[in-house]
Every structure is written in C-alpha cells, then in structure tokens.
TORGUKE-40919 format. One record per atom (N, C-alpha, C): atom name; residue in three letters; x, y, z; residue number from 0. Coordinates in Angstrom, 2 decimals. Layout:
# TORGUKE-40919
+------+-----+---------+---------+---------+-----+
| atom | res |      px |      py |      pz |   n |
+------+-----+---------+---------+---------+-----+
|   CA | ALA |       X |       Y |       Z | NUM |
...
+------+-----+---------+---------+---------+-----+
END
This chain:
# TORGUKE-40919
+------+-----+---------+---------+---------+-----+
| atom | res |      px |      py |      pz |   n |
+------+-----+---------+---------+---------+-----+
|    N | UNK |  112.42 |   87.61 |   89.67 |   0 |
|   CA | UNK |  112.94 |   88.86 |   90.43 |   0 |
|    C | UNK |  113.48 |   88.49 |   91.90 |   0 |
|    N | UNK |  114.28 |   89.31 |   92.06 |   1 |
|   CA | UNK |  115.29 |   89.37 |   93.43 |   1 |
|    C | UNK |  114.55 |   90.60 |   94.35 |   1 |
|    N | UNK |  114.37 |   90.37 |   95.69 |   2 |
|   CA | UNK |  114.02 |   91.53 |   96.55 |   2 |
|    C | UNK |  115.18 |   91.58 |   97.29 |   2 |
|    N | UNK |  115.32 |   92.77 |   97.76 |   3 |
|   CA | UNK |  117.01 |   92.99 |   98.73 |   3 |
|    C | UNK |  116.01 |   93.50 |   99.96 |   3 |
|    N | UNK |  116.30 |   92.81 |  100.89 |   4 |
|   CA | UNK |  115.57 |   93.32 |  102.47 |   4 |
|    C | UNK |  117.10 |   93.45 |  103.29 |   4 |
|    N | UNK |  116.79 |   94.85 |  103.90 |   5 |
|   CA | UNK |  117.67 |   95.57 |  104.40 |   5 |
|    C | UNK |  117.36 |   95.75 |  105.98 |   5 |
|    N | UNK |  117.71 |   95.15 |  107.04 |   6 |
|   CA | UNK |  117.19 |   95.38 |  108.24 |   6 |
|    C | UNK |  118.46 |   96.25 |  109.04 |   6 |
|    N | UNK |  117.98 |   96.63 |  109.83 |   7 |
|   CA | UNK |  118.94 |   97.77 |  110.84 |   7 |
|    C | UNK |  118.61 |   97.62 |  112.24 |   7 |
|    N | UNK |  119.39 |   97.91 |  113.09 |   8 |
|   CA | UNK |  119.29 |   97.97 |  114.92 |   8 |
|    C | UNK |  119.95 |   98.92 |  114.96 |   8 |
|    N | UNK |  119.39 |   99.87 |  115.94 |   9 |
|   CA | UNK |  120.65 |  100.73 |  116.74 |   9 |
|    C | UNK |  119.79 |  101.24 |  117.99 |   9 |
|    N | UNK |  120.52 |  101.91 |  118.95 |  10 |
|   CA | UNK |  120.25 |  102.07 |  120.33 |  10 |
|    C | UNK |  119.25 |  103.44 |  120.09 |  10 |
|    N | UNK |  118.35 |  103.46 |  121.14 |  11 |
|   CA | UNK |  117.26 |  104.58 |  120.79 |  11 |
|    C | UNK |  117.90 |  105.81 |  121.10 |  11 |
|    N | UNK |  119.24 |  105.92 |  121.60 |  12 |
|   CA | UNK |  119.85 |  107.44 |  122.10 |  12 |
|    C | UNK |  120.40 |  107.88 |  120.54 |  12 |
|    N | UNK |  120.05 |  106.75 |  119.77 |  13 |
|   CA | UNK |  121.29 |  107.04 |  118.40 |  13 |
|    C | UNK |  119.94 |  107.41 |  117.31 |  13 |
|    N | UNK |  118.99 |  107.53 |  117.64 |  14 |
|   CA | UNK |  118.13 |  107.81 |  116.63 |  14 |
|    C | UNK |  118.25 |  108.94 |  115.79 |  14 |
|    N | UNK |  118.76 |  110.01 |  116.35 |  15 |
|   CA | UNK |  118.70 |  111.26 |  115.83 |  15 |
|    C | UNK |  120.23 |  110.64 |  115.17 |  15 |
|    N | UNK |  120.97 |  110.50 |  115.18 |  16 |
|   CA | UNK |  122.43 |  110.48 |  114.43 |  16 |
|    C | UNK |  121.77 |  109.46 |  113.15 |  16 |
|    N | UNK |  120.85 |  108.60 |  113.51 |  17 |
|   CA | UNK |  120.59 |  107.73 |  112.25 |  17 |
|    C | UNK |  119.73 |  108.07 |  111.49 |  17 |
|    N | UNK |  118.88 |  109.09 |  111.69 |  18 |
|   CA | UNK |  118.23 |  109.76 |  110.95 |  18 |
|    C | UNK |  118.97 |  110.97 |  110.43 |  18 |
|    N | UNK |  120.11 |  111.56 |  110.64 |  19 |
|   CA | UNK |  120.60 |  112.60 |  109.93 |  19 |
|    C | UNK |  121.75 |  111.76 |  109.02 |  19 |
|    N | UNK |  121.90 |  110.54 |  109.08 |  20 |
|   CA | UNK |  122.91 |  109.54 |  108.40 |  20 |
|    C | UNK |  121.89 |  109.36 |  107.16 |  20 |
|    N | UNK |  120.63 |  108.90 |  107.65 |  21 |
|   CA | UNK |  119.66 |  108.40 |  106.46 |  21 |
|    C | UNK |  119.53 |  109.78 |  105.45 |  21 |
|    N | UNK |  119.57 |  110.82 |  105.75 |  22 |
|   CA | UNK |  119.33 |  111.89 |  105.01 |  22 |
|    C | UNK |  120.87 |  112.07 |  104.22 |  22 |
|    N | UNK |  121.74 |  111.97 |  104.61 |  23 |
|   CA | UNK |  122.99 |  112.04 |  104.18 |  23 |
|    C | UNK |  123.32 |  111.01 |  103.21 |  23 |
|    N | UNK |  122.63 |  109.90 |  103.29 |  24 |
|   CA | UNK |  122.97 |  108.66 |  102.63 |  24 |
|    C | UNK |  122.29 |  108.70 |  101.20 |  24 |
|    N | UNK |  121.00 |  109.11 |  101.69 |  25 |
|   CA | UNK |  119.88 |  109.31 |  100.40 |  25 |
|    C | UNK |  120.36 |  110.14 |   99.39 |  25 |
|    N | UNK |  121.13 |  111.38 |  100.01 |  26 |
|   CA | UNK |  121.72 |  112.17 |   99.03 |  26 |
|    C | UNK |  122.78 |  111.74 |   98.03 |  26 |
|    N | UNK |  123.59 |  111.13 |   98.95 |  27 |
|   CA | UNK |  124.68 |  109.98 |   97.87 |  27 |
|    C | UNK |  123.92 |  109.18 |   97.25 |  27 |
|    N | UNK |  123.32 |  108.27 |   97.66 |  28 |
|   CA | UNK |  122.63 |  107.26 |   96.67 |  28 |
|    C | UNK |  121.08 |  107.40 |   96.56 |  28 |
|    N | UNK |  120.65 |  108.20 |   95.76 |  29 |
|   CA | UNK |  119.26 |  108.76 |   95.50 |  29 |
|    C | UNK |  118.78 |  107.39 |   94.85 |  29 |
|    N | UNK |  117.05 |  107.38 |   95.07 |  30 |
|   CA | UNK |  116.60 |  106.24 |   94.29 |  30 |
|    C | UNK |  117.05 |  106.01 |   92.84 |  30 |
|    N | UNK |  117.60 |  104.82 |   92.32 |  31 |
|   CA | UNK |  117.80 |  104.56 |   90.79 |  31 |
|    C | UNK |  117.05 |  103.68 |   90.17 |  31 |
|    N | UNK |  116.03 |  104.18 |   89.58 |  32 |
|   CA | UNK |  114.83 |  103.29 |   88.91 |  32 |
|    C | UNK |  115.09 |  102.24 |   88.07 |  32 |
|    N | UNK |  116.48 |  102.56 |   87.55 |  33 |
|   CA | UNK |  117.09 |  101.56 |   86.39 |  33 |
|    C | UNK |  117.58 |  100.59 |   87.09 |  33 |
|    N | UNK |  117.77 |  100.63 |   88.53 |  34 |
|   CA | UNK |  118.25 |   99.28 |   89.36 |  34 |
|    C | UNK |  117.12 |   98.73 |   90.46 |  34 |
|    N | UNK |  116.56 |   99.63 |   91.17 |  35 |
|   CA | UNK |  115.59 |   99.29 |   92.03 |  35 |
|    C | UNK |  114.19 |   99.62 |   92.38 |  35 |
|    N | UNK |  113.74 |   99.19 |   92.71 |  36 |
|   CA | UNK |  112.14 |  100.06 |   92.88 |  36 |
|    C | UNK |  112.07 |   99.79 |   94.64 |  36 |
|    N | UNK |  111.76 |  100.90 |   95.35 |  37 |
|   CA | UNK |  111.78 |  100.87 |   96.55 |  37 |
|    C | UNK |  110.21 |  100.41 |   96.99 |  37 |
|    N | UNK |  110.23 |   98.88 |   97.69 |  38 |
|   CA | UNK |  108.90 |   98.66 |   97.95 |  38 |
|    C | UNK |  108.34 |   99.19 |   99.27 |  38 |
|    N | UNK |  109.46 |   99.23 |  100.20 |  39 |
|   CA | UNK |  108.71 |   99.81 |  101.65 |  39 |
|    C | UNK |  109.90 |  100.17 |  102.51 |  39 |
|    N | UNK |  109.81 |  101.01 |  103.39 |  40 |
|   CA | UNK |  110.83 |  101.49 |  104.40 |  40 |
|    C | UNK |  110.01 |  101.40 |  106.03 |  40 |
|    N | UNK |  110.26 |  100.64 |  106.94 |  41 |
|   CA | UNK |  109.37 |  100.78 |  107.98 |  41 |
|    C | UNK |  110.32 |  100.80 |  109.29 |  41 |
|    N | UNK |  109.97 |  101.75 |  110.28 |  42 |
|   CA | UNK |  110.39 |  101.77 |  111.70 |  42 |
|    C | UNK |  109.79 |  101.12 |  112.75 |  42 |
|    N | UNK |  110.41 |  100.42 |  113.63 |  43 |
|   CA | UNK |  109.75 |  100.11 |  114.78 |  43 |
|    C | UNK |  110.41 |  100.48 |  116.29 |  43 |
|    N | UNK |  110.20 |  100.53 |  117.26 |  44 |
|   CA | UNK |  110.86 |  101.01 |  118.45 |  44 |
|    C | UNK |  110.51 |   99.78 |  119.13 |  44 |
|    N | UNK |  111.69 |   99.03 |  119.77 |  45 |
|   CA | UNK |  111.45 |   97.58 |  120.74 |  45 |
|    C | UNK |  111.91 |   97.60 |  121.72 |  45 |
|    N | UNK |  112.32 |   96.87 |  123.00 |  46 |
|   CA | UNK |  112.79 |   97.04 |  124.16 |  46 |
|    C | UNK |  114.28 |   97.10 |  124.06 |  46 |
|    N | UNK |  114.85 |   96.34 |  122.52 |  47 |
|   CA | UNK |  116.32 |   96.38 |  122.11 |  47 |
|    C | UNK |  116.76 |   97.41 |  121.37 |  47 |
|    N | UNK |  115.82 |   98.17 |  121.29 |  48 |
|   CA | UNK |  116.46 |   99.74 |  120.53 |  48 |
|    C | UNK |  115.45 |   99.84 |  119.17 |  48 |
|    N | UNK |  115.77 |  100.55 |  117.96 |  49 |
|   CA | UNK |  115.20 |  100.78 |  116.89 |  49 |
|    C | UNK |  115.32 |   99.72 |  115.96 |  49 |
|    N | UNK |  114.31 |   99.65 |  115.43 |  50 |
|   CA | UNK |  114.57 |   98.10 |  114.20 |  50 |
|    C | UNK |  113.97 |   98.70 |  112.81 |  50 |
|    N | UNK |  114.88 |   98.90 |  111.84 |  51 |
|   CA | UNK |  114.28 |   99.15 |  110.56 |  51 |
|    C | UNK |  114.24 |   97.87 |  109.30 |  51 |
|    N | UNK |  113.18 |   97.79 |  108.74 |  52 |
|   CA | UNK |  113.32 |   97.04 |  107.64 |  52 |
|    C | UNK |  113.05 |   97.79 |  106.31 |  52 |
|    N | UNK |  113.60 |   97.45 |  105.32 |  53 |
|   CA | UNK |  113.28 |   98.00 |  104.02 |  53 |
|    C | UNK |  113.56 |   97.18 |  102.82 |  53 |
|    N | UNK |  112.69 |   97.06 |  102.05 |  54 |
|   CA | UNK |  112.48 |   96.30 |  100.73 |  54 |
|    C | UNK |  112.41 |   96.72 |   99.40 |  54 |
|    N | UNK |  113.29 |   96.26 |   98.51 |  55 |
|   CA | UNK |  113.73 |   96.63 |   97.50 |  55 |
|    C | UNK |  113.49 |   95.69 |   96.34 |  55 |
|    N | UNK |  112.60 |   95.96 |   95.22 |  56 |
|   CA | UNK |  112.49 |   95.16 |   94.08 |  56 |
|    C | UNK |  113.58 |   95.35 |   93.01 |  56 |
|    N | UNK |  114.32 |   94.48 |   92.69 |  57 |
|   CA | UNK |  115.76 |   94.64 |   91.78 |  57 |
|    C | UNK |  115.37 |   94.15 |   90.54 |  57 |
|    N | UNK |  115.82 |   95.26 |   89.76 |  58 |
|   CA | UNK |  115.18 |   94.96 |   88.32 |  58 |
|    C | UNK |  116.41 |   93.79 |   87.51 |  58 |
|    N | UNK |  115.88 |   92.92 |   86.74 |  59 |
|   CA | UNK |  116.40 |   91.99 |   86.31 |  59 |
|    C | UNK |  117.72 |   92.23 |   85.60 |  59 |
|    N | UNK |  118.92 |   91.55 |   85.90 |  60 |
|   CA | UNK |  120.19 |   91.73 |   85.50 |  60 |
|    C | UNK |  121.28 |   92.76 |   86.29 |  60 |
|    N | UNK |  120.13 |   93.33 |   87.20 |  61 |
|   CA | UNK |  120.87 |   94.52 |   88.19 |  61 |
|    C | UNK |  121.30 |   94.21 |   89.51 |  61 |
|    N | UNK |  120.96 |   92.61 |   89.62 |  62 |
|   CA | UNK |  121.39 |   92.35 |   91.17 |  62 |
|    C | UNK |  122.77 |   92.71 |   91.76 |  62 |
|    N | UNK |  123.78 |   92.32 |   91.03 |  63 |
|   CA | UNK |  125.16 |   92.80 |   91.45 |  63 |
|    C | UNK |  125.51 |   94.32 |   91.71 |  63 |
|    N | UNK |  124.70 |   94.98 |   90.85 |  64 |
|   CA | UNK |  125.04 |   96.31 |   91.16 |  64 |
|    C | UNK |  124.37 |   96.82 |   92.29 |  64 |
|    N | UNK |  123.15 |   96.24 |   92.25 |  65 |
|   CA | UNK |  122.01 |   96.91 |   93.48 |  65 |
|    C | UNK |  122.80 |   96.24 |   94.95 |  65 |
|    N | UNK |  123.28 |   95.08 |   95.18 |  66 |
|   CA | UNK |  124.10 |   94.74 |   96.20 |  66 |
|    C | UNK |  125.11 |   95.70 |   96.57 |  66 |
|    N | UNK |  126.10 |   96.00 |   95.57 |  67 |
|   CA | UNK |  127.30 |   96.78 |   95.97 |  67 |
|    C | UNK |  126.69 |   98.18 |   96.35 |  67 |
|    N | UNK |  125.65 |   98.67 |   95.39 |  68 |
|   CA | UNK |  125.23 |  100.05 |   95.89 |  68 |
|    C | UNK |  124.51 |  100.03 |   97.63 |  68 |
|    N | UNK |  123.98 |   98.94 |   97.58 |  69 |
|   CA | UNK |  123.35 |   99.14 |   99.02 |  69 |
|    C | UNK |  124.54 |   98.65 |  100.16 |  69 |
|    N | UNK |  125.25 |   97.98 |   99.88 |  70 |
|   CA | UNK |  126.45 |   97.67 |  100.66 |  70 |
|    C | UNK |  127.38 |   98.82 |  101.32 |  70 |
|    N | UNK |  127.31 |   99.78 |   99.92 |  71 |
|   CA | UNK |  128.17 |  101.01 |  100.12 |  71 |
|    C | UNK |  127.27 |  101.96 |  101.03 |  71 |
|    N | UNK |  126.15 |  101.91 |  100.64 |  72 |
|   CA | UNK |  125.05 |  102.86 |  101.22 |  72 |
|    C | UNK |  125.21 |  102.64 |  102.79 |  72 |
|    N | UNK |  125.18 |  101.12 |  103.11 |  73 |
|   CA | UNK |  124.77 |  100.72 |  104.68 |  73 |
|    C | UNK |  126.23 |  100.97 |  105.38 |  73 |
|    N | UNK |  127.32 |  100.71 |  104.64 |  74 |
|   CA | UNK |  128.34 |  101.07 |  105.24 |  74 |
|    C | UNK |  128.70 |  102.62 |  105.86 |  74 |
|    N | UNK |  128.12 |  103.35 |  105.14 |  75 |
|   CA | UNK |  128.12 |  104.64 |  105.87 |  75 |
|    C | UNK |  127.51 |  104.83 |  107.31 |  75 |
|    N | UNK |  126.64 |  103.85 |  107.78 |  76 |
|   CA | UNK |  125.79 |  103.97 |  109.06 |  76 |
|    C | UNK |  126.53 |  103.46 |  109.75 |  76 |
|    N | UNK |  127.72 |  102.56 |  109.46 |  77 |
|   CA | UNK |  128.60 |  102.28 |  110.73 |  77 |
|    C | UNK |  129.42 |  103.04 |  111.45 |  77 |
|    N | UNK |  129.51 |  104.47 |  111.40 |  78 |
|   CA | UNK |  130.12 |  105.12 |  112.03 |  78 |
|    C | UNK |  129.21 |  105.74 |  113.47 |  78 |
|    N | UNK |  128.10 |  105.11 |  113.46 |  79 |
|   CA | UNK |  127.03 |  105.35 |  114.73 |  79 |
|    C | UNK |  127.33 |  104.08 |  115.58 |  79 |
|    N | UNK |  127.87 |  104.52 |  116.75 |  80 |
|   CA | UNK |  128.03 |  103.45 |  117.54 |  80 |
|    C | UNK |  126.91 |  102.62 |  118.16 |  80 |
|    N | UNK |  126.92 |  101.09 |  118.01 |  81 |
|   CA | UNK |  125.88 |  100.24 |  118.43 |  81 |
|    C | UNK |  125.05 |   99.91 |  116.82 |  81 |
|    N | UNK |  125.34 |  100.44 |  115.67 |  82 |
|   CA | UNK |  124.50 |  100.26 |  114.81 |  82 |
|    C | UNK |  125.01 |   98.81 |  113.92 |  82 |
|    N | UNK |  124.05 |   98.13 |  113.53 |  83 |
|   CA | UNK |  124.19 |   96.85 |  113.15 |  83 |
|    C | UNK |  123.24 |   96.75 |  111.77 |  83 |
|    N | UNK |  123.23 |   95.92 |  111.01 |  84 |
|   CA | UNK |  122.42 |   95.49 |  109.83 |  84 |
|    C | UNK |  122.81 |   94.33 |  108.97 |  84 |
|    N | UNK |  122.15 |   94.24 |  108.54 |  85 |
|   CA | UNK |  121.81 |   92.84 |  107.10 |  85 |
|    C | UNK |  121.45 |   93.29 |  106.06 |  85 |
|    N | UNK |  121.75 |   92.55 |  105.12 |  86 |
|   CA | UNK |  121.13 |   92.84 |  103.71 |  86 |
|    C | UNK |  120.83 |   91.16 |  103.03 |  86 |
|    N | UNK |  119.95 |   91.03 |  102.90 |  87 |
|   CA | UNK |  119.40 |   90.04 |  102.54 |  87 |
|    C | UNK |  118.93 |   89.73 |  101.10 |  87 |
|    N | UNK |  118.99 |   88.65 |   99.98 |  88 |
|   CA | UNK |  118.10 |   88.63 |   99.09 |  88 |
|    C | UNK |  117.29 |   87.19 |   99.00 |  88 |
|    N | UNK |  116.04 |   87.94 |   98.53 |  89 |
|   CA | UNK |  114.96 |   86.69 |   98.28 |  89 |
|    C | UNK |  114.62 |   86.64 |   96.72 |  89 |
|    N | UNK |  114.14 |   85.50 |   96.52 |  90 |
|   CA | UNK |  113.60 |   84.98 |   94.94 |  90 |
|    C | UNK |  112.09 |   85.46 |   95.60 |  90 |
|    N | UNK |  111.35 |   85.59 |   94.52 |  91 |
|   CA | UNK |  109.89 |   85.74 |   94.59 |  91 |
|    C | UNK |  109.06 |   84.36 |   94.77 |  91 |
|    N | UNK |  108.31 |   83.93 |   95.26 |  92 |
|   CA | UNK |  107.55 |   82.78 |   95.18 |  92 |
|    C | UNK |  107.33 |   81.95 |   94.08 |  92 |
|    N | UNK |  106.80 |   82.79 |   92.81 |  93 |
|   CA | UNK |  107.15 |   82.23 |   91.57 |  93 |
|    C | UNK |  108.23 |   81.46 |   91.35 |  93 |
|    N | UNK |  109.21 |   82.24 |   91.59 |  94 |
|   CA | UNK |  110.85 |   81.53 |   90.88 |  94 |
|    C | UNK |  111.23 |   80.76 |   91.87 |  94 |
|    N | UNK |  110.82 |   80.90 |   93.52 |  95 |
|   CA | UNK |  111.40 |   79.92 |   94.18 |  95 |
|    C | UNK |  110.77 |   78.25 |   93.90 |  95 |
|    N | UNK |  109.21 |   78.48 |   93.50 |  96 |
|   CA | UNK |  108.57 |   77.21 |   93.25 |  96 |
|    C | UNK |  109.18 |   76.84 |   92.14 |  96 |
|    N | UNK |  109.50 |   77.38 |   91.18 |  97 |
|   CA | UNK |  110.25 |   76.97 |   89.66 |  97 |
|    C | UNK |  111.33 |   76.04 |   89.69 |  97 |
|    N | UNK |  112.24 |   76.55 |   90.89 |  98 |
|   CA | UNK |  113.43 |   75.83 |   91.27 |  98 |
|    C | UNK |  112.86 |   74.35 |   91.78 |  98 |
|    N | UNK |  112.30 |   74.18 |   92.09 |  99 |
|   CA | UNK |  111.78 |   72.62 |   92.72 |  99 |
|    C | UNK |  110.94 |   72.05 |   91.92 |  99 |
|    N | UNK |  110.66 |   72.62 |   90.64 | 100 |
|   CA | UNK |  109.95 |   72.39 |   89.47 | 100 |
|    C | UNK |  108.11 |   72.38 |   89.75 | 100 |
|    N | UNK |  108.00 |   73.39 |   90.66 | 101 |
|   CA | UNK |  106.64 |   73.48 |   90.96 | 101 |
|    C | UNK |  106.09 |   74.76 |   90.28 | 101 |
|    N | UNK |  104.80 |   74.71 |   90.10 | 102 |
|   CA | UNK |  104.10 |   76.33 |   89.82 | 102 |
|    C | UNK |  103.33 |   76.88 |   91.05 | 102 |
|    N | UNK |  103.46 |   77.93 |   91.12 | 103 |
|   CA | UNK |  103.38 |   78.90 |   92.38 | 103 |
|    C | UNK |  101.34 |   78.83 |   92.26 | 103 |
|    N | UNK |  100.81 |   78.89 |   93.24 | 104 |
|   CA | UNK |   99.26 |   79.28 |   92.86 | 104 |
|    C | UNK |   99.21 |   80.76 |   91.94 | 104 |
|    N | UNK |   97.82 |   80.78 |   91.57 | 105 |
|   CA | UNK |   97.39 |   81.67 |   90.58 | 105 |
|    C | UNK |   97.25 |   83.10 |   91.14 | 105 |
|    N | UNK |   97.11 |   82.71 |   92.40 | 106 |
|   CA | UNK |   96.85 |   84.37 |   92.88 | 106 |
|    C | UNK |   98.04 |   85.03 |   93.74 | 106 |
|    N | UNK |   99.60 |   84.23 |   93.60 | 107 |
|   CA | UNK |  100.73 |   84.97 |   93.51 | 107 |
|    C | UNK |  100.95 |   85.53 |   92.84 | 107 |
|    N | UNK |  101.19 |   86.87 |   92.98 | 108 |
|   CA | UNK |  101.86 |   88.00 |   91.87 | 108 |
|    C | UNK |  103.18 |   87.43 |   91.61 | 108 |
|    N | UNK |  103.57 |   87.60 |   90.20 | 109 |
|   CA | UNK |  104.68 |   87.58 |   89.66 | 109 |
|    C | UNK |  105.95 |   88.36 |   89.89 | 109 |
|    N | UNK |  105.51 |   89.74 |   89.96 | 110 |
|   CA | UNK |  105.71 |   90.95 |   90.36 | 110 |
|    C | UNK |  105.15 |   92.06 |   91.47 | 110 |
|    N | UNK |  106.30 |   92.83 |   92.04 | 111 |
|   CA | UNK |  105.87 |   93.20 |   92.93 | 111 |
|    C | UNK |  104.62 |   94.24 |   92.60 | 111 |
|    N | UNK |  103.71 |   94.74 |   93.44 | 112 |
|   CA | UNK |  102.99 |   95.82 |   92.77 | 112 |
|    C | UNK |  103.36 |   97.21 |   92.70 | 112 |
|    N | UNK |  103.02 |   97.90 |   92.08 | 113 |
|   CA | UNK |  103.35 |   99.33 |   92.08 | 113 |
|    C | UNK |  102.97 |  100.19 |   93.18 | 113 |
|    N | UNK |  103.70 |  100.90 |   93.91 | 114 |
|   CA | UNK |  103.14 |  101.84 |   95.00 | 114 |
|    C | UNK |  103.35 |  103.33 |   94.88 | 114 |
|    N | UNK |  104.19 |  103.65 |   93.82 | 115 |
|   CA | UNK |  104.00 |  104.98 |   93.65 | 115 |
|    C | UNK |  104.83 |  105.10 |   92.18 | 115 |
+------+-----+---------+---------+---------+-----+
END
C-alpha cells in the first residue's frame, strides 16, 4: 500500500484565498474511490503561517494516476502568493519491513482502517 502525504504552507493573510481555492480544487478533482481513499486532512496555525497535512491511501496499481492527479490539483494553489507544498509517497510499515527481509509485528495493520 502506498500512502500519499501532502503538506502545504501559506501566510495567514492568504487563508481565505487558500480556502476558496480548496473549494475550487475539490470541485475539479472530487474524491475518486477507485484511485484513493482520503485518510485525513488537518490544519494548524504556526508562527510561520498556516500548515496543512493530508494523507491518502492509494489503491494498488493506481500510484502513478494518483500522483499525477494530486500534482495537478496542487498546481492550482500556486496562484496564491507565498503558497508552498510538498507531495511525498510512503510505504506501509509491513511493506517497508518486507523490503529488508523482516516481518512487521502482528499489531501493525497492513491496510489503513476505514474512516468513512
């Protein structure tokens, strides 16, 4: 399983612009459960500005499609002055341990839990 993590940062005075853009982006790129399952999106305010983080569980075989889709969605935010973002891919702990020839402990879930 691949987890896609997207982080973004923007100035506090651009929060309204970012919120409006998020509504626009979600209209153009609505959730597609054939590709991904959103695990969470969270927002915090820091002394450096607004920081958001989101996580998506990518369906097997849909990694390239999900990355292209997320990249196109995030590019829409670049019209906001001071907006920065990163997109990262992670393996599950079970898969990562398998790469080095080890088995993850029994209490490590192989799949992300259903949240909706």
